[in-house]
N, C-alpha and C positions, 0 to 999 in steps of 0.2 A: 504493500500500500504506500509506503514511503516513497518509492520510485515514482508512482503516478502523481502524488501530491507535489513532489519536488519538480517534476516535469511541468505540471500545471502552473506552478508559481513562476518558473523560468519563462514559460510561454507568455504569461500575463505581463511580466517585466519587459520582454522583447516587444510585445504588441504596444505597450505604453510608450516605450522608447521610440518605436517607429513613428508613432503619431507626433510626439513632442519634438523629435529631431527631423521629422519629415524625410525619412530615409527608407524607401521601399526595399532596398537591398537587404535589410534586416530579415525580410521574409525568407531569404535563402537559408539562413540559419534556423529559422522557425520550422520551415518545411523539412530541412535535413534531420532535425531532431525527431520529428514525427516518423519519417521514413525509417530511420535507424531502429527506433523502439518497436515499430510494427514488423520490420523485416528480420530482426535478429531473435524474435521470440522462439521459444521451444516448448511445445505442448502447453501453450498458454493462450486462453481465449477460446471462443466458440469455434467449432468446425475444424479445428486444427487436424484432428485425426482423420476426418472425412477427406480433406484436401490432400493429406499425405497418402491416403489410400488411392485416391484418383491418380496421383503421380505414379504410384507403384503399379497400378493396373494397366496403364497405357503402355503398349509395347510396339505398336506400328501405326501408320497413318490412317488405316481403316478404322481404328478405335475412335478417331476424332469424329467420324460421321455415322457410324453404324448403330449408334444408340445403346451400345453395350455398357457405357458408363453414363450415369445420370447427371450430366452436366452439359453446358452449351459448347458448341463447336469451337468458338473463338477462344474460350478459356482452355479447352482441351488441346487446341492446336499449339498454344504457347507452351503448355506442358510437354507436348511431344517434341517441340523444337529443342527445349532445354534438356530433356532426357536423352534425345538422340545425339546431343553434343557432349554427353557424358557428365553433365552437371547433376548434383543431387537436389533433393526437394528443398533443402534449406537455402540454396543459392537461388532457386526459382522463386521462393517466397520473398527473399530480399529484393529481387528484381521487380516482382509484382507490386510490392509495397512502394518502392521508389517510383515506379511508373504511375501509380495512383496518386501519390502525393505531388509528384512533378506536374501532372495534369491539373490537379486542383490548385496548386500554387501558381502555375502559369495563368490559369483563368482569373484568379484573384488579382494577380499582378497586372494583368491586361485591362481588367474591367473595373477595378476598385482602387481608391486612392491609398488605402492602408491594408494590404494583403495579410499582414500578421494578425489583424483583428479578425479576419475571416478564419484564419487557421486556428487561432486559439479557441474561437467559439465552436469551430468544427470539432476540435478535440473534446470539448466539454459535452457536446450534443451527440455527435455521431461516431467519432474516431474509434472509440473502444469497442463498440458493437460491430462496426463495419470493418475497419482496417485491421482490427485485432481479432476478427471473427469471420463475418460473412463477406469475404473479399471479392467475390463475384458481384454481389450487389453493390459493394462500395465503388468498384470501377465503373459499373454501369451508370450509377447515379452521378458520378463525376463527369462522365462523358456527356450525359444529358444536359449538363449545364451549358455546354457548347452549342446546344440546339436552340437555346433561348434567344440569342441575337437574331436568329433567322425567323423566329416568330414575329419579332419587331419589324424586321425587314420584309416580311410577308414573302418568304422564299421557301415554298413547301418542299421542293426537291432537295435542297441542301439540308433542310430540317429532317426529312425522312432518311437521308443518308446517315446522318449522325445517330438518329434513333436506331437504325439498322445496325450500326457499329456497336451501340450499347447493348442491343439484343443478343449479340454474339457472346456476351458475357452473362447476361441474365435476360431471359425471354420476356419477363414482365415489362421490360423497357418499352415495348410496343404500346403499353397503356398510356405512355406520355404523349401520344398523338392527341389525346383528349385536350391537352394544353393548347394546341394550335387551333382546334375546333372551338374550344371554349372562348378563346380570345376573339375569334371571328364572330361568334354568335352574340356574345355579351360585350358590346362596344363600351358601355359605361356600367360600372358596378354600383347601382343604386341600392339604397337600404331595402327597397321593395324586392329587388332581384335577389339580394343576399338571403333575405328571410324566406323567399319562395324556394330557393335552392336548398336551404337547410331543412325546410319542412319536407321537400321531396325526397331528400336523402334519408331523413328519418323514416319516411314511409317505406322506402326500399329496404332499409335496415330491418324493418319488421318482416317483410316478405322473405328475405334471404334466410331467415331463421326457420323456414319451412322448406327444407331441401327437396322434399318430394315434388314440389311444384316445378323444379327446373333441373334436377340432378341428371336427367336424361340428356341434357345439352352439355354437360361437363365431361371432358375426356376422362376415361377411367383412371388414368395416371394421377389425376388431381382430385378424385372423389373424396379421399380421406380429409382433405382440407375443409370440406363442407359437411361431413357426416361424423367424423371421429371426435370424441369428447376432448381429446388432447388439443384439438385445433379449434374447437367451437365454444370455448369457455371465456371468450373475451369480455372485457368490462363494458364495452359499448359506450353508452352515454355517461358512465361513471369513470371512464378512462381519463386520468389526469392530463395525459398528453393532449387529448382532444381539447380540453378546456384551456390548456396553456396556449395551444395554437390559435384558438378562437380569440383569446384575450390579446395575443400579439397582433392578430389580424385587425381587430377593431381598434386597438391602441395605435397601430401604425396608420390606419385609415383616418383617425380623428386628430392625431397629433403631428403628423408629418405632411407638409404641404410644399413640395418642390416647386420652383418657379421656372427653371430652365426647361425648354420643350423636350429635350432628349431625356432629362432626368425624370420628367413627368411620365414619359412613355415607359421608361425602365421600371419606375416605381409602380406604375399601373399594372404591368405584366407580372411583376413580382408578387403583388397582392393577389392577382387572379390565380396564379399557380399555387400560391400558399393556401388560398381558400379551397382549392381542389383537394389538397391534402386532408383537410378537415372533413370535407364532403365524403371522401373515400372512407374515412373511419366511421362516419355516421351510416353510410350506405352498406357497409360490411356487417352491421349489426354485431352479433357476438362471435362472428368469424374472425377471431383475433389475429391469426396468422395471415389470412388473406388481406384483411384491412391494413395490417402493419406493412406488409410487403408492397402493396399498391400505394399506400399513402406516402411511404418514405421516398418514392420517386419524385414526388412534388414537394415534400417537406424539406428537401435539401436546400431549397431557395431561402430557408430560414437563416442560413449562414450569411446571406447578403442582406436580408431584411433587418435583422436585429442590430448589427453595427450601424446601419443607416438610420434606424430609429433613434438610437441613443446619441448619434452624432448631431441630431436635430432637436434634442430636448431643450437645450439652452444655447446661449451664445458663448458660454464659458467652456473652452475645450477641455480643461483639466477636470471640471465637474462632470462633463460628459464621459470622459475616460473612466473616472472613478465609479460612476453609475453603471457603465457597461461592464467593468470588471466585477462589480458587486453582483450584477445580474448573472454573469457567466459563472461565478462561483456558486450561486444558488442552483443553476442548471446542472453543474457538475455534481453537486451534492445530491440533488434529487434523483438524477438519472444513474449515476454511478455508485453512490454510497447508500443512500436511503432505500433504493430499490433492491439492494443486495446483489446487484450485478457484479460488484467487485470480487465476489467469491469465485467467479470464473477466471479471474485474472491474477490471483495471488496464490502462491508466490510467483513473481515474474521470473522466468527462466530464459536463458539464452543458449544458443548452440555451443557457446564457450563454457557453459556450466557455471556462469556467474549468478 
């Protein structure tokens, strides 16, 4: 636990220094720390054994496409390349971690003024579950961030190409097409529209809890996610993540008012995508796993929305930083410590036995 707390404090210091010194290059160090911690782990975090087994099972190029291994072809292809070159699983994991954080850091560096703020909030909110566990989902969600500018530019071909690339690592990435359609249908997010969408999602959330109505349309491979007790005991409207997301959505809607035309467009699309994340949780009802996996595709935008929200709370930059750091600490505590998730990550072990 001390490692994670120490890393978190270092990341907060680096993020604050980046803002005060106006030096975006600090994010290289921030991202490097995240990549190293994720890439050097040894039997630490969710799914480590599963991914190690995938790497052991793949033996030839046909295994990438024949469906014998339950993972997407893009992910398996990288496994095959590294294994055929004689590298072990631990080197592959390090590469995958560096690739994921490099893509995230590059996006933050290119599209935001303070990328370290994005990275430290990502650490508190998503990093431990994704990059230290569900690495396929992690990379897919990060790739999807690159599709957002093409929603703004109204370029569906480029948008779909990026979604396709993300789907090579997690098939649920195709659901992100909803973001493009949603932005086209709902030009302006009025209170009336938001309430209507929330009520509609609640109604769908009731229907999906009766799988006999639609299970015939679900591929047999995924039936368990809709019928098994281990996947259908979600908290639904009692889910604290849902209420946090809605609070952030309404908070950003009422307290942030960008004036620059491009900022207005970026902020507007961010809010729309973030709202979809909450609608997904509502529409999934008690299907906790389904709701979580679909919602997280859209919830990633939170790493952009939260720093922007706190940057606009007051005209005092230092006060804004302190408030942001305080909020990020609360998120880290709730998601990693209070939830008990930390039990999957301690003790932290590396391939060097440290």
